C-alpha positions as CSV (number, residue, x, y, z in Angstrom):
1,X,-38.2,11.6,28.8
2,X,-35.1,9.3,28.6
3,X,-31.8,10.5,28.4
4,X,-29.7,10.0,25.3
5,X,-25.8,9.4,25.8
6,X,-24.3,10.8,23.2
7,X,-20.1,10.7,22.4
8,X,-18.4,12.9,20.1
9,X,-17.1,11.2,17.1
10,X,-13.7,12.7,17.6
11,X,-13.5,11.8,21.4
12,X,-14.4,8.1,20.3
13,X,-11.6,7.8,17.2
14,X,-9.1,9.5,20.2
15,X,-10.1,6.4,22.6
16,X,-9.7,4.3,19.6
17,X,-6.3,5.1,18.9
18,X,-5.0,5.6,22.2
19,X,-6.3,2.0,23.0
20,X,-4.3,1.0,19.9
21,X,-1.1,2.5,21.7
22,X,-1.8,1.0,25.1
23,X,-2.9,-2.8,23.8
24,X,0.7,-2.9,21.6
25,X,2.7,-1.9,24.8
26,X,1.3,-4.3,27.0
27,X,1.9,-7.0,24.3
28,X,5.9,-7.1,25.4
29,X,5.7,-4.8,28.5
30,X,6.6,-8.1,31.0
31,X,4.1,-7.9,33.9
32,X,4.2,-11.1,35.7
33,X,1.5,-13.2,35.1
34,X,-0.1,-11.2,32.3
35,X,1.4,-13.3,29.8
36,X,0.3,-16.6,30.7
37,X,-3.7,-15.0,31.8
38,X,-6.6,-15.3,30.1
39,X,-7.4,-13.1,27.0
40,X,-10.4,-11.1,28.2
41,X,-8.0,-10.2,31.1
42,X,-5.1,-8.9,28.9
43,X,-7.8,-6.8,27.1
44,X,-9.4,-5.6,30.5
45,X,-5.8,-4.3,31.4
46,X,-5.9,-2.7,27.9
47,X,-9.1,-1.1,28.3
48,X,-7.9,-0.3,31.8
49,X,-4.3,1.8,30.9
50,X,-6.9,3.4,28.3
51,X,-9.5,4.8,30.8
52,X,-6.6,5.5,33.2
53,X,-5.3,7.5,30.3
54,X,-8.6,9.8,29.7
55,X,-7.4,12.9,30.4
56,X,-4.8,12.7,27.7
57,X,-7.3,11.3,25.3
58,X,-7.3,13.6,21.9
59,X,-10.1,14.8,20.7
60,X,-9.9,15.0,16.9
61,X,-11.5,18.2,15.8
62,X,-13.1,18.2,12.2
63,X,-14.4,16.0,9.8
64,X,-13.5,12.5,10.6
65,X,-10.7,10.8,9.2
66,X,-11.5,8.1,6.0
67,X,-11.0,4.7,6.7
68,X,-7.7,4.4,5.2
69,X,-6.5,7.2,7.1
70,X,-7.7,5.7,10.1
71,X,-6.0,2.1,9.3
72,X,-3.1,4.0,9.2
73,X,-3.3,5.6,12.2
74,X,-4.2,2.6,14.2
75,X,-0.9,0.7,12.9
76,X,1.5,3.8,13.5
77,X,0.2,3.9,17.1
78,X,0.4,0.4,17.4
79,X,4.2,0.3,16.5
80,X,5.0,2.8,18.8
81,X,3.4,0.7,21.7
82,X,5.9,-2.0,20.7
83,X,8.3,0.0,20.8
84,X,7.8,1.3,24.3
85,X,6.7,-2.8,25.2
86,X,10.0,-3.7,23.7
87,X,12.1,-1.1,25.2
88,X,10.7,-1.7,28.7
89,X,11.5,-5.4,28.4
90,X,14.7,-5.1,27.7
91,X,14.8,-4.4,31.3
92,X,13.8,-7.7,32.7
93,X,15.0,-9.7,29.8
94,X,18.7,-8.6,31.1
95,X,18.4,-10.8,34.1
96,X,16.7,-13.6,32.1
97,X,19.6,-14.0,29.9
98,X,22.1,-13.7,32.6
99,X,20.3,-16.6,34.4
100,X,20.4,-18.5,30.7
101,X,24.6,-18.1,30.2
102,X,25.6,-19.2,34.3
103,X,22.6,-21.7,34.7
104,X,24.3,-24.7,32.5
105,X,27.7,-23.2,34.2
106,X,26.4,-23.5,37.5
107,X,24.5,-27.2,37.1
108,X,21.5,-25.6,37.4
109,X,20.1,-26.8,34.1
110,X,20.0,-30.0,34.9
111,X,17.5,-29.0,37.5
112,X,14.3,-28.2,35.3
113,X,10.6,-26.9,36.4
114,X,7.7,-25.4,34.2
115,X,8.1,-21.9,33.3
116,X,4.7,-19.9,35.0
117,X,5.2,-17.5,31.9
118,X,6.0,-19.8,28.7
119,X,4.8,-22.7,30.3
120,X,8.1,-24.5,29.2
121,X,10.6,-26.5,30.6
122,X,13.2,-24.3,32.1
123,X,16.2,-24.0,34.5
124,X,15.0,-23.3,38.3
125,X,17.6,-20.3,37.8
126,X,15.8,-18.9,35.0
127,X,12.2,-19.1,36.5
128,X,13.8,-18.0,39.8
129,X,15.5,-15.0,37.6
130,X,12.0,-14.0,36.0
131,X,10.1,-14.5,39.2
132,X,12.9,-12.1,41.2
133,X,12.8,-9.6,38.4
134,X,9.1,-9.2,38.1
135,X,9.2,-8.5,42.0
136,X,11.8,-5.7,41.6
137,X,9.7,-4.5,38.4
138,X,6.9,-3.4,40.9
139,X,8.6,-2.7,44.2
140,X,10.9,-0.2,42.0
141,X,7.9,1.6,40.7
142,X,9.0,0.5,37.1
143,X,4.8,-0.4,36.5
144,X,3.7,3.2,37.5
145,X,6.8,4.5,35.2
146,X,4.8,2.6,32.8
147,X,2.2,4.5,33.0
148,X,3.6,7.7,32.9
149,X,5.4,7.1,29.7
150,X,2.0,6.3,28.0
151,X,0.9,9.6,29.3
152,X,3.8,11.8,28.6
153,X,3.9,9.8,25.0
154,X,0.6,10.9,24.1
155,X,1.6,14.8,24.5
156,X,4.5,14.7,22.7
157,X,3.9,12.5,20.4
158,X,-0.2,13.2,19.4
159,X,-1.9,9.9,17.7
160,X,-1.2,10.0,13.9
161,X,1.9,11.5,14.0
162,X,4.5,9.2,14.9
163,X,6.0,7.6,11.5
164,X,8.7,4.9,12.5
165,X,11.8,5.0,10.3
166,X,15.1,3.9,10.0
167,X,16.5,6.0,12.8
168,X,13.5,5.1,15.0
169,X,14.7,1.2,14.3
170,X,18.4,2.0,14.5
171,X,17.9,3.4,18.2
172,X,15.7,0.8,19.1
173,X,18.8,-2.1,18.1
174,X,21.3,-0.5,19.6
175,X,19.1,-0.5,23.2
176,X,18.7,-4.3,22.6
177,X,22.6,-4.3,22.5
178,X,22.7,-3.1,25.8
179,X,20.4,-6.5,27.0
180,X,23.3,-8.9,26.2
181,X,26.4,-6.3,27.7
182,X,24.1,-6.1,30.8
183,X,23.2,-9.6,31.2
184,X,27.0,-10.8,30.6
185,X,28.3,-8.3,32.9
186,X,26.1,-9.7,35.2
187,X,26.7,-13.2,35.0
188,X,30.7,-12.4,34.4
189,X,31.5,-12.6,38.2
190,X,30.0,-15.9,38.7
191,X,30.9,-17.3,34.9
192,X,34.7,-16.8,35.9
193,X,34.6,-17.8,39.7
194,X,32.7,-21.3,38.0
195,X,35.8,-21.5,35.3
196,X,38.4,-20.9,38.1
197,X,36.7,-23.6,40.1
198,X,36.7,-26.2,37.1
199,X,40.5,-25.6,36.5
200,X,40.8,-26.1,40.0
201,X,39.2,-29.4,40.4
202,X,41.1,-30.4,37.1
203,X,44.2,-30.2,38.4
204,X,42.8,-32.0,41.5
205,X,41.7,-35.0,39.4
206,X,45.7,-35.1,38.1
207,X,47.4,-35.2,41.1
208,X,44.8,-37.4,42.8
209,X,43.0,-39.4,40.4
210,X,41.3,-42.3,42.4
211,X,39.1,-39.1,43.7
212,X,35.8,-39.6,42.1
213,X,35.5,-35.6,41.4
214,X,32.6,-36.2,38.9
215,X,30.2,-36.2,41.7
216,X,32.1,-33.6,43.9
217,X,31.9,-31.0,41.0
218,X,27.7,-30.8,41.1
219,X,27.5,-29.9,44.6
220,X,30.7,-27.9,44.8
221,X,29.9,-25.6,41.9
222,X,25.8,-25.4,43.1
223,X,27.1,-24.4,46.1
224,X,29.9,-22.0,45.3
225,X,27.1,-20.2,43.0
226,X,24.7,-19.6,45.7
227,X,26.7,-17.9,47.6
228,X,28.1,-15.6,45.0
229,X,24.6,-15.1,43.9
230,X,23.8,-14.1,47.5
231,X,26.7,-11.6,47.7
232,X,25.6,-10.0,44.8
233,X,22.0,-10.0,45.3
234,X,21.7,-6.7,47.5
235,X,23.7,-4.5,44.3
236,X,20.7,-5.8,41.9
237,X,17.8,-3.4,42.4
238,X,20.5,-0.8,41.8
239,X,21.4,-2.5,38.7
240,X,18.1,-2.6,37.4
241,X,17.4,0.5,38.2
242,X,20.4,1.6,36.1
243,X,19.5,-0.3,33.2
244,X,16.2,1.2,33.5
245,X,17.4,4.9,33.6
246,X,19.4,3.8,30.6
247,X,16.3,2.7,28.6
248,X,14.2,5.8,29.7
249,X,16.7,8.2,28.6
250,X,17.2,6.0,25.1
251,X,13.1,5.8,24.4
252,X,13.4,9.4,23.0
253,X,15.1,8.7,20.3
254,X,13.5,5.5,19.6
255,X,10.2,7.4,19.3
256,X,11.7,9.7,17.4
257,X,11.4,12.9,19.9
């Protein structure tokens, strides 16, 4: 006799709630190449993350919830996933902000290329910063930390229990302020040196007006920026892990824990 495959209704609802939480997070989790990938690939990634958490799926006991209750639970799970995704995205967007701040000052904004994530015309230093941050994201194991974070939230905040409010929104906004602080601090040494170089070139132009400093300023500033960036490149992984530690320590307040 053919065997019938039956799934408990509570297990199916638990799968849908976990899928809503994971899908909401993967909207903003900056995995390299995922943003530009086709929709079926992103759906498969969400399903893969959800199946990897099968041991943490909740089993809803008792009678199945009504349609209105189920919709409110799915919306709350999607909001929790969005909060996780935005918090994780801050780690990489800080490097993008730093590259955007110093790109124009260093002269790299005039050399444009196509951003593989947004397919927009972007500065070459900005694209390089995004690719480097994406590689460091995987090299430092933050992708595994994201999966572990979803697993921990399933234990601490069961599906249907997350209630977003003003406290969570304020914690997420304060966490976003770290993006600007970290990005400016990362770009400030290069920008400060380039400003001093501009002042030196301006004084040199006043002393020797026959010099064509316009054609000399661009290569000098670009080469100086490259030298300073190569000097601080060894400390970038440490700074990234430091910012990730700040994000991970602040997430319990963002999630209401």
